[in-house]
C-alpha positions in Angstrom: 56.7 166.1 15.2 55.3 162.6 14.4 52.6 161.1 16.5 54.9 158.3 17.9 57.5 160.9 18.8 54.8 163.0 20.5 53.6 160.0 22.6 57.1 159.0 23.5 57.9 162.5 24.7 54.6 162.5 26.7 55.5 159.4 28.6 59.2 159.6 28.7 59.5 161.5 32.0 56.5 160.1 33.8 57.4 157.9 36.8 56.2 154.3 37.2 54.3 154.6 40.4 52.9 151.0 40.7 49.6 150.2 42.4 47.6 152.4 44.8 44.1 153.4 45.8 41.7 156.3 46.0 42.0 157.9 49.4 39.0 157.7 51.7 39.1 159.4 55.1 38.0 156.4 57.3 41.3 154.7 56.4 43.6 157.6 57.2 45.3 156.4 60.4 45.6 152.8 59.3 46.8 153.8 55.8 49.6 155.9 57.3 50.7 152.8 59.4 50.7 150.6 56.3 52.1 153.1 53.8 54.7 150.6 52.5 51.9 148.6 51.0 50.6 151.5 48.9 52.7 152.9 46.1 50.6 156.1 45.7 47.2 157.5 46.5 44.7 159.3 44.4 42.7 162.1 45.9 39.6 163.9 44.7 41.1 167.3 44.1 37.7 169.1 44.2 37.3 168.3 47.9 40.5 170.3 48.7 39.5 173.5 46.9 38.3 176.1 49.4 38.6 173.4 52.0 38.7 174.2 55.8 42.0 174.1 57.6 41.5 170.5 58.8 41.2 169.3 55.2 44.2 171.3 54.1 46.3 169.8 56.9 45.1 166.4 56.0 46.3 166.9 52.4 49.7 168.1 53.7 50.0 165.0 55.9 49.2 162.7 52.9 51.7 164.5 50.7 54.4 164.0 53.3 54.0 160.2 53.2 52.7 159.4 49.7 52.9 160.3 46.1 49.6 162.1 45.6 47.8 162.1 42.2 44.9 164.5 42.1 41.7 163.5 40.2 39.1 166.2 39.4 35.5 165.9 38.4 34.1 169.4 38.1 36.3 171.2 35.6 33.8 170.3 32.8 36.3 170.2 29.9 33.5 169.4 27.5 31.3 172.5 28.2 30.6 174.5 25.1 30.4 177.7 27.1 34.0 177.3 28.2 35.6 176.9 31.6 35.0 178.5 34.9 38.1 180.7 35.3 37.9 181.0 39.0 37.6 177.2 39.4 40.5 176.7 37.0 42.7 179.1 39.0 42.0 177.1 42.2 42.9 173.9 40.4 46.1 175.4 39.2 47.0 176.6 42.7 46.4 173.2 44.2 48.5 171.5 41.6 51.3 173.9 42.1 51.2 173.2 45.8 51.3 169.4 45.4 53.6 169.1 42.3 52.2 165.7 41.3 53.6 163.7 38.4 50.3 164.2 36.6 46.6 165.0 37.2 43.3 163.8 35.7 39.9 164.9 34.6 37.2 163.4 32.4 36.2 163.3 28.7 32.8 164.8 29.4 31.1 167.7 31.1 29.5 168.5 34.4 28.1 171.9 33.6 25.6 173.0 30.9 24.6 176.7 31.2 23.9 177.3 34.8 23.0 173.6 35.5 25.6 171.7 37.6 25.2 167.9 37.0 27.5 166.8 39.8 28.9 163.9 37.9 30.7 163.8 34.5 28.3 163.1 31.7 29.3 161.8 28.2 29.7 164.1 25.2 28.1 163.4 21.8 30.6 161.7 19.6 31.0 164.5 17.1 33.7 166.7 15.6 32.2 169.7 17.3 32.5 168.1 20.7 36.2 167.3 20.0 36.8 170.9 19.1 35.2 172.1 22.3 37.4 169.7 24.4 40.5 170.7 22.5 39.9 174.4 22.9 39.2 174.1 26.7 42.3 171.9 27.2 44.5 174.4 25.4 43.2 177.0 28.0 44.0 174.6 30.8 47.5 173.8 29.6 48.4 177.4 29.2 47.9 177.8 33.0 48.9 174.4 34.2 52.2 172.8 33.1 51.6 169.5 34.9 50.7 166.7 32.5 46.9 166.1 32.1 45.4 162.7 31.5 41.7 162.1 30.6 39.3 159.4 31.8 36.6 157.7 29.8 33.2 158.1 31.5 30.5 155.7 32.5 27.1 156.4 30.9 23.7 154.8 30.6 23.2 156.5 27.2 24.7 157.4 23.9 23.7 160.7 22.4 22.0 160.6 18.9 23.8 162.0 15.9 27.2 160.4 16.6 29.8 161.0 13.8 32.4 158.6 15.3 32.4 155.5 17.5 33.5 156.1 21.1 37.0 154.6 20.7 37.7 156.8 17.6 36.2 159.8 19.5 38.5 159.2 22.5 41.5 158.9 20.2 40.7 162.2 18.5 40.3 164.0 21.8 43.6 162.7 23.1 45.6 163.3 19.9 44.2 166.9 19.4 44.8 167.8 23.1 48.2 166.1 23.5 46.9 164.3 26.6 47.5 160.9 28.0 44.7 158.6 29.1 43.2 157.4 32.3 41.7 154.1 31.3 38.8 153.1 33.5 38.2 149.4 32.6 35.2 149.2 34.9 33.5 152.1 33.1 34.1 150.3 29.8 32.8 147.0 31.1 29.7 148.7 32.5 29.0 150.6 29.3 29.6 147.7 27.0 27.5 145.3 29.0 24.6 147.7 29.2 24.8 148.5 25.5 25.5 144.9 24.3 29.1 145.5 22.9 32.3 143.6 23.6 34.5 145.3 26.1 37.6 143.5 24.9 37.0 144.7 21.3 36.4 148.3 22.6 39.7 148.3 24.5 41.6 147.0 21.5 40.4 150.0 19.5 41.6 152.6 22.0 45.0 154.4 21.7 46.5 152.2 24.3 50.0 153.7 23.7 48.6 156.8 25.5 47.4 155.0 28.7 49.2 156.4 31.8 46.9 155.2 34.5 44.1 152.6 35.0 41.1 152.6 37.3 39.5 149.4 38.6 36.5 149.0 40.8 33.5 146.8 41.5 29.8 147.6 40.7 26.5 145.8 41.1 23.4 144.9 39.1 20.2 146.8 39.5 17.0 146.2 37.4 18.9 144.2 34.9 21.7 146.7 34.3 25.2 147.1 35.7 25.8 150.1 38.0 29.3 151.5 38.4 28.8 152.0 42.2 32.4 151.4 43.2 30.9 149.7 46.3 32.1 146.1 45.9 35.2 144.1 45.3 36.7 144.0 41.8 35.1 141.1 40.1 36.9 138.5 37.9 35.8 140.0 34.6 37.5 143.3 35.6 40.7 141.6 36.6 40.7 139.9 33.1 40.1 143.2 31.3 42.9 144.9 33.4 45.3 142.2 32.4 44.4 142.6 28.8 44.9 146.3 29.0 48.2 146.2 30.9 49.6 143.7 28.4 49.4 146.3 25.6 49.5 149.7 27.4 52.6 151.4 28.9 50.8 152.0 32.1 52.5 154.0 34.9 50.1 153.0 37.6 46.9 151.1 38.5 44.4 152.7 41.0 41.8 150.8 43.0 38.6 152.8 43.5 36.2 152.2 46.4 33.6 154.8 47.4 30.9 153.0 49.5 30.4 149.9 51.5 34.0 150.2 52.6 35.6 146.9 53.7 38.5 146.5 56.2 41.6 148.2 54.7 43.5 144.8 54.4 40.8 143.6 52.0 41.5 146.6 49.7 45.3 146.2 50.1 44.9 142.6 48.9 43.4 144.0 45.7 46.1 146.6 45.4 48.7 143.9 45.6 46.9 141.9 42.9 47.0 144.9 40.6 50.7 145.4 41.5 51.5 141.8 40.5 49.8 142.2 37.1 51.9 145.2 36.4 55.1 143.3 37.4 54.1 140.4 35.3 54.0 142.6 32.2 57.2 144.5 33.3 55.5 147.8 33.8 57.4 148.3 37.0 59.7 146.2 39.3 
């Protein structure tokens, strides 16, 4: 099977969701009242594993009213010691219950030995790291038939000893694993600004034909560096990068992330509508 055929098959049956946002509990009641303004919601899947009854019922309620796309952070696909089998089984059970169109994790790791990092960290850009990711993803896909897409991570550092540039590394991971991509343009802007590299050139080198979903968010500056805090409105530069990516990538959806300093929901829905309009402009959905 050729690479183009593989990519076509990967994307052929994935729905075009449109524009949505990452779910945050303070907005639950109002979000349900304004569900026509949100095409889908993304939930942090980890928070619903071993969750109390109240959280389980919350997830059931969301799934009744929205297309729910789970996003995970703790599977640690880049861990050389392999995956946590019990955790993976819980992820599989949740995905079977929700039956989402796809789910996502990160090109990175959150566990090294017995140390839990709590947030996805970047991998060294080496052939060995690609082999580790590919092996772990094979294990995942044997248990979970739902399509998996992988997100580029935000990092203040680049490991020494790189054998590939990051775009080439991402491409190799996606091709070897057969996965689509969750392109986080804010992560790219943050990394490139902090490392003194062009974000536009970086995006142009990515396998944009594999992009299924895009994340956008707003960060802030601290001590002369940009921090991906997801605590502010999406700035103009991110809207420009989003438009550049959507122009060339067959995206199925765009997701607004906001974790802290939450504004009134209408402010976030205005950003969701702006993202939706960009997708329409480039004929990614009606």
